[in-house]
C-alpha positions in Angstrom: -190.9 154.7 -82.9 -191.3 152.7 -86.2 -189.5 153.1 -89.5 -188.9 151.3 -92.7 -185.6 150.0 -94.3 -184.9 149.9 -98.0 -185.3 146.1 -98.1 -188.8 146.3 -96.7 -187.9 145.5 -93.1 -189.7 147.4 -90.3 -187.7 148.5 -87.3 -189.2 149.3 -83.9 -187.3 150.9 -81.0 -188.5 151.7 -77.5 -191.9 152.8 -76.3 -194.0 152.8 -73.1 -196.3 150.5 -71.3 -197.9 151.9 -68.1 -195.0 153.3 -66.1 -192.3 151.3 -67.9 -190.1 152.6 -70.7 -188.4 150.4 -73.3 -185.1 150.4 -75.1 -185.4 147.1 -77.0 -184.9 146.9 -80.8 -187.1 144.7 -83.0 -187.2 143.9 -86.7 -190.2 142.7 -88.7 -189.7 140.6 -91.8 -192.6 141.6 -94.1 -192.4 138.4 -96.1 -192.5 135.9 -93.2 -194.4 138.4 -90.9 -192.1 137.4 -88.1 -190.5 139.6 -85.5 -186.9 139.2 -84.4 -185.3 141.0 -81.5 -181.9 142.6 -82.2 -179.4 142.9 -79.4 -176.6 145.3 -80.5 -173.3 145.4 -78.7 -171.9 148.5 -77.2 -173.6 151.6 -75.9 -177.4 151.9 -76.2 -179.9 154.8 -76.1 -181.7 155.0 -72.8 -185.3 153.8 -72.5 -187.8 156.3 -73.8 -191.1 157.0 -75.6 -192.4 159.8 -77.7 -189.2 159.9 -79.8 -188.9 160.1 -83.6 -186.8 157.8 -85.8 -186.1 158.0 -89.6 -183.8 156.2 -92.1 -181.0 157.9 -94.1 -178.7 155.9 -96.4 -177.7 152.8 -94.4 -178.5 154.3 -91.0 -181.4 155.0 -88.7 -181.5 158.3 -86.8 -183.3 158.7 -83.5 -183.9 162.0 -81.7 -185.5 163.0 -78.4 -188.4 161.5 -76.5 -189.1 161.2 -72.8 -187.5 159.0 -70.2 -188.2 160.5 -66.8 -187.2 163.8 -68.4 -187.3 165.4 -71.9 -184.5 164.1 -74.0 -182.5 166.0 -76.7 -179.9 163.3 -77.8 -179.3 162.1 -81.3 -178.4 158.5 -82.0 -177.4 156.7 -85.2 -177.9 153.0 -85.8 -175.7 151.4 -88.5 -177.9 148.8 -90.4 -174.8 147.0 -91.6 -172.7 146.9 -88.4 -175.8 146.7 -86.2 -174.4 149.1 -83.6 -175.6 152.4 -82.0 -173.5 155.6 -82.0 -174.2 158.6 -79.9 -173.8 161.5 -82.3 -171.9 164.6 -81.3 -173.6 167.6 -82.8 -171.7 170.8 -83.7 -173.4 174.2 -83.3 -176.8 175.0 -81.7 -178.7 172.1 -80.2 -182.5 171.9 -80.3 -184.3 171.9 -77.0 -185.3 168.5 -75.6 -188.7 167.4 -76.8 -191.1 164.6 -77.6 -193.9 163.9 -80.2 -192.0 165.8 -82.8 -191.7 165.0 -86.5 -188.3 163.9 -88.0 -187.6 163.1 -91.7 -184.5 162.6 -93.8 -183.9 164.6 -97.0 -180.7 163.6 -98.8 -178.0 164.1 -96.1 -180.1 166.4 -94.0 -182.4 165.7 -91.0 -185.5 168.0 -90.8 -187.4 168.3 -87.6 -190.6 170.2 -86.7 -192.5 170.9 -83.6 -192.8 168.8 -80.5 -193.6 169.2 -76.8 -191.0 170.3 -74.2 -190.6 172.0 -70.9 -191.6 175.3 -72.5 -194.7 174.0 -74.0 -195.4 173.3 -77.7 -192.8 174.0 -80.3 -193.4 175.3 -83.8 -189.8 175.6 -84.9 -188.3 174.0 -88.1 -184.8 172.7 -87.7 -182.3 171.2 -90.1 -179.2 169.1 -89.4 -176.5 167.8 -91.8 -176.1 164.3 -90.3 -173.0 163.4 -92.2 -170.1 162.7 -89.9 -166.5 163.6 -90.8 -164.2 160.8 -91.9 -161.3 160.3 -89.5 -158.0 161.9 -90.5 -155.7 159.4 -92.1 -152.4 158.4 -90.3 -149.2 158.4 -92.4 -146.6 155.9 -91.1 -144.0 155.7 -89.8 -144.7 158.3 -87.2 -143.0 160.5 -86.2 -141.3 160.9 -89.6 -137.5 160.9 -89.7 -134.4 160.6 -91.9 -133.8 157.4 -93.8 -130.9 156.0 -95.9 -131.6 155.3 -99.5 -135.3 154.2 -99.1 -138.2 153.5 -96.7 -141.8 152.2 -96.8 -144.8 154.5 -96.3 -148.1 153.2 -95.0 -151.4 155.1 -94.7 -154.4 154.0 -92.6 -157.7 155.5 -91.4 -159.8 154.9 -88.3 -163.0 155.0 -90.4 -163.7 151.7 -92.1 -164.3 151.2 -95.8 -162.8 154.6 -96.9 -161.0 155.5 -100.1 -157.7 157.3 -99.6 -155.9 159.6 -102.0 -152.4 160.8 -101.5 -149.7 163.0 -103.1 -145.9 163.1 -102.7 -145.2 166.6 -104.2 -146.8 168.7 -101.5 -150.1 169.4 -103.4 -153.5 168.8 -101.8 -154.8 165.3 -102.6 -158.2 164.7 -104.2 -159.7 162.2 -106.7 -158.5 164.4 -109.5 -155.0 165.3 -108.3 -153.9 162.4 -106.1 -153.0 158.7 -106.4 -155.4 156.2 -104.9 -153.8 154.4 -102.0 -153.8 150.6 -102.5 -151.1 149.5 -100.1 -147.7 150.4 -98.6 -145.3 152.0 -101.2 -141.5 152.7 -101.3 -140.0 156.1 -101.2 -136.6 156.4 -102.8 -136.5 160.1 -103.7 -133.4 161.7 -102.2 -134.1 164.8 -100.1 -137.4 165.9 -98.4 -140.7 164.4 -99.6 -144.0 165.8 -98.4 -146.7 163.2 -98.3 -150.3 164.3 -97.9 -153.4 162.1 -97.7 -157.2 162.5 -97.5 -159.9 159.9 -96.9 -163.4 159.8 -98.5 -166.6 157.9 -97.9 -170.1 158.1 -99.1 -172.6 160.0 -96.9 -169.7 161.4 -94.8 -167.6 164.6 -94.9 -164.2 164.2 -96.3 -161.5 163.9 -93.8 -159.0 166.6 -92.9 -155.7 166.4 -94.9 -152.9 164.6 -93.1 -149.3 165.6 -93.9 -145.9 164.2 -93.1 -142.4 164.9 -94.4 -139.7 162.3 -94.8 -136.1 162.8 -95.7 -134.0 160.3 -97.7 -130.2 160.5 -97.9 -127.7 158.6 -99.9 -125.8 155.7 -98.3 -122.5 157.0 -97.0 -121.1 153.5 -97.2 -122.3 152.0 -100.5 -121.8 148.3 -101.0 -119.0 147.2 -103.4 -120.6 145.7 -106.4 -119.1 142.5 -107.8 -117.8 142.7 -111.4 -120.0 141.2 -114.1 -119.0 138.1 -116.0 -118.1 140.1 -119.1 -115.6 142.3 -117.4 -114.2 139.8 -114.9 -110.4 139.3 -115.3 -109.1 135.8 -115.9 -108.3 134.0 -112.7 -104.7 133.2 -111.7 -103.7 129.6 -111.0 -102.8 130.9 -107.5 -106.2 132.6 -107.0 -107.4 132.2 -103.6 -104.0 131.3 -102.1 -102.1 133.6 -99.8 -99.2 135.4 -101.5 -95.7 133.9 -101.0 -93.4 135.8 -98.7 -90.7 137.9 -100.3 -87.2 136.8 -98.9 -84.4 139.4 -98.6 -81.5 139.1 -101.0 -78.4 137.2 -99.6 -74.9 138.1 -100.9 -73.1 135.1 -102.5 -69.3 134.7 -101.9 -67.5 132.9 -104.8 -65.7 129.6 -103.9 -62.2 129.0 -105.5 -62.1 126.0 -107.8 -59.6 123.1 -107.0 -59.0 122.6 -110.6 -56.5 124.6 -112.7 -57.9 127.5 -114.5 -56.0 126.6 -117.7 -57.1 123.5 -119.7 -54.5 121.4 -121.7 -54.5 122.1 -125.4 -56.1 119.3 -127.3 -54.8 118.4 -130.8 -57.1 119.2 -133.6 -55.5 116.5 -135.8 -57.1 113.1 -135.7 -55.1 110.1 -137.0 -56.7 108.6 -140.0 -56.2 105.0 -141.3 -53.7 104.6 -144.1 -55.1 104.5 -147.6 -53.2 101.4 -148.6 -54.7 99.3 -145.7 -58.1 100.4 -146.6 -57.6 99.6 -150.2 -56.3 96.1 -149.4 -59.1 95.1 -147.2 -62.0 96.5 -149.3 -63.0 94.7 -152.5 -63.1 96.7 -155.7 -66.5 98.2 -156.6 -67.5 98.0 -160.2 -68.8 101.1 -161.7 -71.5 99.3 -163.7 -73.1 96.0 -162.6 -75.0 94.2 -165.3 -76.0 91.0 -163.5 -76.0 89.4 -160.0 -74.7 85.9 -159.6 -76.8 83.5 -157.7 -75.5 82.2 -154.5 -75.7 78.4 -154.0 
């Protein structure tokens, strides 16, 4: 089968030569006109011929063909990751066939006709090829009870998705939820219901994930240090252990060896006689008009 990519490349898968069937994948560059074989890792479709292949979005879809028996499997090849995926189809499955027509219209695959065990088919079938995004995981899991706060992380098994979440119990969506950009802190006391949904282009939205966490107050809060404005002045003995308090000891008075009565001292002090003082002291003149020089 041969199909075209948006960038002009041509992709070829499988085929038949004599009694041999192929499962190789080749890409043709239309500018250099050179073929290159692509060897994807992982599971591969079995060798076949008579199958149909078409492109939708960034994928190639392959259905049916013949490989020792009529085949009715559907495969998707991711043009970015370069890997094959065996698609699990829900609902009725078409009968295995080869030489049918398969085209993509928006996110639908439309198939007509083919040849099978029951002869030639003339049925027209339609399949919505979009897969569902994996349901997000809300961590920690299982949820529990936390003191004061805890961190919530949301992840999804489908790569390159956009996740929206709510913390009020409502159903998340681009219009009603917050876009998840990384782990966030939950400090709301009581029970908090976290719901999350993941979205990706060309895929069905994921199922809504839900988890409930309980936050309680700290029963032993830490003692906060006083601020500098309210701190009391430090005592000179700050940081030293307090002095021990000694018990009171009764004191017995000791009798004095000296008499309790003191001799009476005379209050009269003898003074020098006036006559002697006058004889020894020169007379002082009341008015001195001149001072004699001393030779």
